N, C-alpha and C positions, 0 to 999 in steps of 0.2 A: 504494500500500500504506500503510495507517495506521501511525502510530508511537506507541509507548507509552514514556514516560520516567518513571521513578520515581527521584527524586534523594535519597530518604531513604537512610540507611545500610543496609547489608545486614541488620544485626541488626534494624532497625526496619521493614524492608520489609513491605508488606501485600499482596504480589502473588499469594499462593497462593489463587486464586479460579477460578470457573468460566470467566472470560474467558481466564485464562492457560492452563487446560487446553485450551480450544477453540483458542487460538492455537498451542499445541504440536501438537495433532492435525491442524491445517490447514496447518502450515508445510512448506516444502520442505527447508530447512536450519536447524539451530539453531547459532548462534555462541555458544560458551561463552567469555566473557571471564574469564580466570583470574587472580585476585590472591590474596593471603593471606586476605583476608576472604571472597571468594566461595567459595574452596575449603573453607572451614569452615562455610558456610551450609547449614542444613538445607533451606531452601527450594530452593536451587540443586541440592542432591542429589536432591530429589524431582523437580524439573523435568527433570534429566538422565535419571533413571530412567524417567520417563514418555516422554521422547523415544526412549530406547533401546527400550522395549517397543513403541512405535509404529513402529519401524524407520526413524526419521528420521536423516538424515545429520547428524553432529555435527562442527563445526570448532572445536577448542580454540585460543584465541588468548591467549597469555601476556602480560599487562601487567606482570608481575614474576615473578621466580623464586619458584616455589611448588610444594609437594609435593601431589600428588593424594591425597586421603584414600582409605582402603580402600573407603569407601562408594561411590566413583565409579570405582575402578580397573577393575572388570569392564566397565562401559559404555564406557570410553575406551581399553581395551586395543587396541593396534595401530593406532590412528587417527592420521593425520597431524596435526601441530600446527604453529602458526606463532608467531613472536614479534612483539610490537608494543611495543617499549621506547622510552621517551623518549630523544631524542637520535638515534634511528635510525628515525623515523616513516616516511620515504619508502620504505625497504626493507620495513618492516612492511606499509605500504599495498599495495605491489606483491605481496608474498607472500599477503596476504589475497585480493586480486583473482584471482591465479592459482589459489589453492586453491578459491575459489568457482566459478570457471569449470569446474574439474575435477569439481565436485560438481553440475554441471548448472544452475547459476544463470546467467541471461542477464546478460552484462556489456556495457556500452556499448563501441562500437568504439574510442573514445578511450582508455578505461581498458585495454582489451585490448592496444592498440598500445603504450601506455606500459609495461604489465607485460612485454610481450615484449622491449622495448628494454632493460629493466632486468634481464632474466633472467640474463645472464652475470655481472653484478656482484652481484646479490642473489638468493638462493634461499630457499625455504621451509625452515625449521629443523625438525628432528625432536626436538629436546630443548632446554630452556632453557639459555642460555649462561652464566647466572649473573650477567649484568649487571643491576643493580638500577636501576629508574627513580627519578628524583628525586621525582616526584609521581605516585602511582597515579591520582589524580583527573584530572590533566591527560591522562595516557595514555588513560584511559577516554573522556574527551570527544573526543579526536582519533580514536580508533577509531570512536566513534559517528558522527563526521562522514564517515568513509569510506563507510559504508553507510547513513547516516541517511535517505536518501530512499526506501529500499526495505525497511525493517525494522519489526518490533515489538520494543520494548526493555523489559526488566524485570529488575531485580535482578541485573545482570551478564550477562543473556542476550538475544541477538537472535533473532528468529524470522523467517527469510526465507520469505515465502509462495510458493505454487506457481503458481497460474494466475489470480490476481486482476487487477485493473486495473493497467495499466502507468503510469498517471498518479499520481504521489505525492499522498497526501492531505495536508491541512494538518497541521502539527506540533501535537501536543497540548500543553497546559500542563503544566509540571512537576508531578509528583505526581498527575496526573489520568488517567482512562481515556479515551483518544480512539480506541478501537477501532471501526472501521466495521462494526457488526454486520449491516447489510443486505448488505454485500459478502460476509460470511462465510456467511450462511445462504441466500442466493438461488442457485438452480441456474443454471449457465451455459447460454446458449442454443446455444452452439456445441460442437463436439467438444472433449473434454478434451485439452490439450497433453500428450503422453505423455513420461514421463521416459526419456531415452535411456540412463540408467544402469540401467534395468530391461531385462534381456536375455533372449531366448529363443533356444535353438538348435533349429531345426525339423528333423524327419527329412529326411535328404538323399535326393534322388531317385536311384534306381539305373538306370543306362543299360544296356539289354540284358536286364534282368530276371533275371539269373542269381542263384541262391540265395546263392552266396558273396558277391556284391555286396550283396544284401539284408542278410546277417548282418554284413558289414563296415561297412555304413552305419549299422546300429543301434549297433554297437560304438563307432563314431567319435562319434556324437551323445552317447551315454552318457558316454564318456570326456571329451569337451569340456565337458559340463555339470558333471561332478564335479570337473574340474580348475579350472574358472572359479569355482565356488561359494565357495571360501575367500577369494577376493580381496576386499580392503577396497573399499568405495564402489561395488561392483556388486551388483545383486540378480539372481540367475540363476533363472529359472523351472525347476521340477522336470521331469525327463525325461518322467515319465508324463503330465503335462499337455501337454507339447509334442507327444507322440505322437498326441494327438487330432487334430492338424492334418496328419497324413500324407496326401499326395495331395489336399490341400484346393484348392478353386477360389477361396477367399477372397483378397482383395487384401491387401497388407502393411498397409494402414491398418485393414482389418477385423480382421485377426489381432491387430494392436496394440491395438485397442480391446477385443477379446474378452479378451485376457490382461493388459491395462494395461501393455504394454511399449512402449518407444520405439525399441528396437533389435532387429532380427531377423537372425539368422545362418542362412543356408541354403546349399544347393549341390547338387552331384551327385557321385556316386562310380561309377567304372567299373573293371571288371577285364578284363584281356586277357592270357591266359596266366598268367605269374607276375608281371605288372605290376598296380599299383593307381594310379589317377589320381583326385585329389580336386580339384574346383573349389569354391571357397568365396566367399561374398559376404556383406557386412554392409550392411543396408538400414535407413534411417531410416524408421520406421513413420509418422511425422508427414507426411513429404513424399514417401515412396517413392523417395527418391534413393539411389543406390548410394554408400556411403561408402568401401568398400574391397573389393577382390577379389583373389584370387590362385589359382594352380594349383600343386598339389604332386603329385609322382610318386615312387614307390619300388617295390622288389620286395615281394611279399607277405611274404617272410621278415622284412622290416624294418618291418612294418606298425605295430608298437607304437612304434617310433622316429618313424614318420611322424605318428602321433597326437600325440606330444609336440611335434614341430616345429610342427604346425598350432596346437596349444593355446598354445604360447609366443608365436607371432606374432599370433594372434588376441587374446590377452590384452593384448599390448603395444599393439595398435591400439585396443582398447576403452578402455584406461586412459590412453593417451598416454605410455606408458613403464612399465617395471617396476623395482622396486628389487631389490637382489641376492638378498634372501630369497625374494621372489616368483619370480624367475627360477629359482632353485635348486629351489623346490618344484615348479614346472611340469615340469621335466625328469625328475623322479623317476618311476620306473615301479613300479606296485604288483606287477607280475609280469612275467617275461620270456617267459611262455608265452601266446601268443595264444589257443589253444584253451581254456585255463583261464579267461581273461578272458571269452570267449564263453559258457562254461558259467555263470559267475557272473552275467552280465547276463541270460541266459535264466532263471536262478533268480529274479532280482528281478522279471522280468515276471510270473512265476507267483505270487510272493509278493504282489504288488499286487492280485491277483484276490480275495484274502481268502475263498477257498472251501476246502473239505476237499481236493479234488483239486489245487487250486492249491498249497496248502501241501505236500502230498505230492510233487508234481512239483518244487517249489522245493528241498526237502531233497535229492532225487536230483541235481539240477544242482549244488548247493553241494558235496555230497560228491564229485562227479566232479571239480569244480574243484580241491578239496584233493588228490585223488589225483594230478592232473596237476602241482600245485605246492603242496607242504605248507607253504611259507613265504609263501603268498599270504593276506594278512590278511582281505581283503574277504569271501570265502565263509564264514569263521568267524563274522563278524558277521552274514552272511545266515542262518546256522544259528541263531545266538543270537536274532535277531529272529523267526525262524519259530517256534522252540520257545517263545519268550516270548509269542506270540499264540495258541498252541494252546488254552490254557485259557480265554482271553478268548472264543474262538469255540466253546467247548464241545466240542473235539475231543480233549482229554486232561486228566487231573487236573493241577492245579498242582504237586503233589508229584512228579510224574513229569517234567513238561516244564521247569519253572523251573530246577532244578539243572543241567540240560543247557544251558539258555540262558546261565546264569552261567559255566559252564565254557568255552563257546565264546567268550564275550566276553573272558574272562581270556586265552585263548590268542591272540586277536587283539591284545590289548594287549602281550603278550610279543613278538609279531612287530613291532608298530608302536605304540610308547607314545604317539604323537601322533595316533591315529586317532579322529576325532570319532564315527564310527559305533560303535566299541567302547565308548566312554564312555556313549553313549546306550543301547546294549543292556544294559550293566551297570546303568545307572540304572533301567531298566524293571524289572529283577529286584528291585533293592533297594526300589523303590516298590511293586510289585504282589505281591511274595512275602515278602520279608524284613521289610517294614514299617520299614525303616531310612530315615526321612524325611530326616534331615540328609544321609546318604550319598547318597541318590537325588538330592537337589537339587544337591549338590556336583558330581556327575557330569553331570547335565543341563547345568549352567552351564558346566562345562569343555568339553563338546561344542560348545556354542554359541559359546564364546570362540574355539575352534579353527576353527569354520566357522559363521558367523552365518546362512548360507544353507542349512544342512542341514535339510531339511524335517521329517524324522522327529524330530529333537531338539526343534524348536520345537513340533511337534504333541504329542509325549508329555509334554514339560514343561508344556504348556498343560493337559493332562489332570491331571497331578500338582497343578497350582495350583488347579483347580476342585475336585478331590477333597479337598484340604486346606483349603478355605475361603477362598482368596484370589481372589475372584470377578473383580474388575476386572483384575487381573494376568493371569488366565487368558484373559479375552476378548482382551486385547491380544496375548498370545502366540499364540493360535490364529488370530487375524486375520493375524498374520505368516505362519503356515503356509498359510492360504488364499491369501495373496498370492504365495507361492512355488509353490503347486500349486493354481491356481484350479479345475482340473477333477478334483480328487481326491474320489472318492465318500466315502471314510472320513473325510477331514478336514472336509468339509462336514457330515457327520453329527456329528462332535465339536463343531463350531461351533454346530450346532443344540442339542446337549446342554448346552453351556456357557451359552448364552443362556436356554434353558428353565429351568435351575436357578435363575436369578436373576429369573425372571418376565418376561423379554423374549420373549414368545410370538410376536409378529409376526416378529422376527428369526429365532427358532428355526424357525418354519414355512418361511420363505424358504430357509434353509439346508437343511432337510430335503427340500424340493422339489428343490433343486439336486442333492442326493445321489441322489434317486430318478430324476432325469432321466438319470443315468449308468447306474444299474441299477434299474429299476422294482420289482424284487423284493428289494432289499437288506433283509434282515430287521430290522436295527437301526433303519434310517431309517423303515421301515414302522411299527414299533412307536412310534417317536417321533411320527410324524404322526397315526396313527389312534388310538393309545391315550393317550399322554401329552398330546398337544395336542388330542385329541378331534375331529379333522376327519372329516367324512363321517357318514352315518347308520350305526347299528350294522350294518344289513343289508349296506350297501355295503362297510364296513370288513371284515366277516367274509368276504365274497366275495373281497376283495383278498388276505387272508391265505391263504385256501384255494388261490387261484391261485399264490401264492408257494410254498406247500408242494409244488405239483407241480414247481416248478423246484428247490427246495432241500428235498427230503423228509427230510433228516437234520439239519435245523437246529431245535433245540428252542426257540430264541427265538420262532419263529413259533407254536408251541404255547402258549408263555407269553402271547403277544399275544392269541391266541384266548381263553385263560382270562380275561384282563383285559376283553376286549370282552363276553363272555358275562356276566361278573360285574357289570359296570356296567349291562348291559341287564336285570338281574334274573333272568337264566336260570341259576339256581344249578346245576341238574342238568348242563346242557351245560358249564358252567365246571368242575365237578368231573370230568367225563369227560376234559377236557384235563389236569387234575392227575394223574389215574390214568394217562393215557397217558405223561406225563412221568416219573412214578415207575416205571412198568413198563419203558420203553425207555431212559431216560437217567439212571437212579438213580446210576450210577457216573461219568458224564461231565458231566452238568449240575451246575453248581456249587451246593453246599449253600446258599450265600448267596442264590441265586435262589429256592430253595424257601422260604427264610426270608421273602423278599419276599412270596411268594404267600400264606403263612399269616398274615403281618401284615395284608395287605390284606383277608383274609377275617375278621379279628378274632380269629383263633385264636392269641393271643399266646404262649401256653406252647409250642405246637408251633413257632412262629416262632423263639423264643429257643433251643429245642433245636437247630434247624438252624443258627442263627447261631453258637452256641457251637462246633459241630462245624466250621463254615466257618473260624472264626478259628483253631481248633486246627490245621486243615489248611493254614492260610495261603493261602487262596484269593485270586485276583486281583480278584474282585468286592467283597470286603470293604471296601476303602478308599472306594468310591463311596457306600455307603449313608448316611453321616451328612449328605450333601448332596443326597440323592435326594428330590425333591418328593413323589413318590408315597408316601413313608414319613414325611411330616412329622409325622403323629400319634405317631410313635415317638421323635422326636428329643429330646423333653424327658423321656422316661421314665427314671427313675433306673437301672433295670437295663440299659437300652440304653446309657446314657452310661457306666456302669461297665465294661461289656464293652469299649468303645472306649478308655477310659482305660488299660486293661491293656496295650494295644498302643501307648500314647502317641500316638493319632491326634491330629493338630494341632487339629482342630475342638474336641476336648474336653480336651486335655492340660493346659491351664492353668485349667480351670474346675472 
C-alpha cells in the first residue's frame, strides 16, 4: 500500500485534491489523528465528512486532549476512540492494533499476539484522559510508525486501503505525492475480498413447512436485522434485499459477492406443538467456513424473548463483545404482543411493493397492529411512511395524506423518543409538504445518528440532498442506501434519478436497468429509461408503456410517459390525447406540479405557471424536485420561476 506524508503544518497543508478524494473513496478504514490543530482544520473536517458519506469506518486516535468541533460531532458520534499519548506509546500501539482488527483490517500474527498479551493491562479508551503529551509532533511520528507500512497519510489522516497489494510500496518523500495510481485504478483479476463487517441475515428455512413456522421465521429475520442495524462498525443489509435469497441454491460465496457481504447469518426454524426451535449459523462468505453456530428453544408464548436472546448472542459474536449500552438496547422489546409484531412486519412487506393495493393492505396491517398494542411505536411509523408516499405515487392529494403522516410520526415519537424511523417519517413530511428545509435535514440526520444502517433514512435524505442542490452529497448518501439494500427497486430508481440530474447518464441507465430487473413495469424507472434517458426507439418505448399500463392501469405516471414519448416523436395529437386522459381521470389525484411539467414542456408557459402556483399553494410533494429536474432546464433561469421558489425559500434559489 502506498504512503503519503505531508509534513507541512495543518494550516498550510495542500492535501485537498482529487488524489485525497480517491484515497478516501478507496480506503477500508480512515484513522483520524486528533490534536488541537487537526480538530480545527477545515481540510480535516471535509475529509471526515467525505469518509462518513462514503460509509467508511473511522478510528479516532487522540494524540492530545482535544475537543471535537461541532462540524465533526455528527460523523464521530458513538464511534470508539483510542489514545496515543507520549509516555504511554506501547499501550496506545496495542489499542490501535486491537481497534483495527475489530474494524476488519488484517493485522500480522505478531502484532495480534502482542495486542492480546497486553489486553489485560491496557485497553482501548473511550474518552481522552486529559493527559497532555509533551510533543504533539513526536506522538504523530510514532503513530505513523505503527501503521506506516500499510497506510496513506495526509494532514493528520491515515487511509487504510481495502484489497490492494499486501507488499508495502516505497515510502514517498516528505511533502510529495507517492500514491500508486495504477494500483488504485486497475481492476483486480480475482474475486473481491469481502468485508466481514458487512452482514446479511438470510431467510431461515422452515422445517415441516407449517405456516406458523413460515411466519415465525420471517419475524425472526426481520427482528434480527432491525436489532443489529444500530450497532456501530457493522453494516447490516436490509431485510427486503435479503428476502430475494429465500430458498436460493447459490453458495455462500455467490451470495456474498451478489450482496458484497463477508458474513452470512442463516439457519432453520421448526415448530412442534407449542415449542419453537431455532438453529443459527454464521458463515464467512470468503471461505464458506462456519464461524459460529448455536441452537435455541423456547415455548411459542416466549417467542419475543427468544428473538432477543438470539439477537444478543449473535451481536456479541459478530462484534467480539458488547458494551453495556448495546446490550441494554438489544434486550428491549418494541412490543410484548407477538401477533402485533407479525401484523407490523406483514404491513412492511406490503409497503415495499409501492403499489395502490400494497399501500392499502399495509394500512390495514398497521392499524391491526395498533389495535393489538396501542403502545407499539413501529406501526405508527409504518402508517406515517405509507401516508407520506400516497401523494408521491398519485394515490391521494398531499393535503389529505401528509397531515396524517405527520400525526402518526409524532405519536411514534411520544411512545419512543429515540426511534430513528419516527424521525425519518417526520423529516419526509417537513421536506415534501411543509417545505421546512432546516427541520427536515435536522430530523434526517438525527435518524441516521441513531441508526446509520437505517435504509429509508439514508434513501430519503439522499432525495432531500439532490432536490436541494447538493449533488455530490446526494450521490454518496444514496450509494449508502444501495449498499444497505442492493436489491431495492425504488432505491435503484432514486440512484438513477440522482445520477441523471447531474449528467451521469451511463450510471443512471445502469441503475434504472437494475430497478427494472426487479419489476419490468415499474412506472418511474420506465419513464427514467425511455423518456429521460431516451433509450429505445419511440415505437418500442411506446409499446413498453402500453404493456405496463395493462399491469398498472391506475398509474398516471405511465400516461405522462406516453405524452413525453409522443411529444418528442412529433405526434402532437397523440400527446394531447394523453393530456386529456390525465385531466379527465386524474385531475384530483395527479399532482398539479406534474401538469405544470407537461405544459412547460409543450411551451405553454402561462398554463404551466398557473398549475405550478396552485401546486405550491397546495404544498405538493413534487414541488421540491422541479428546480433540479433536467427536463425543465429551460425554466430554471426564468425570473418568474425563480421567484415562485424563493417564496418557499427553496435552497436552490434562497440565496440568489
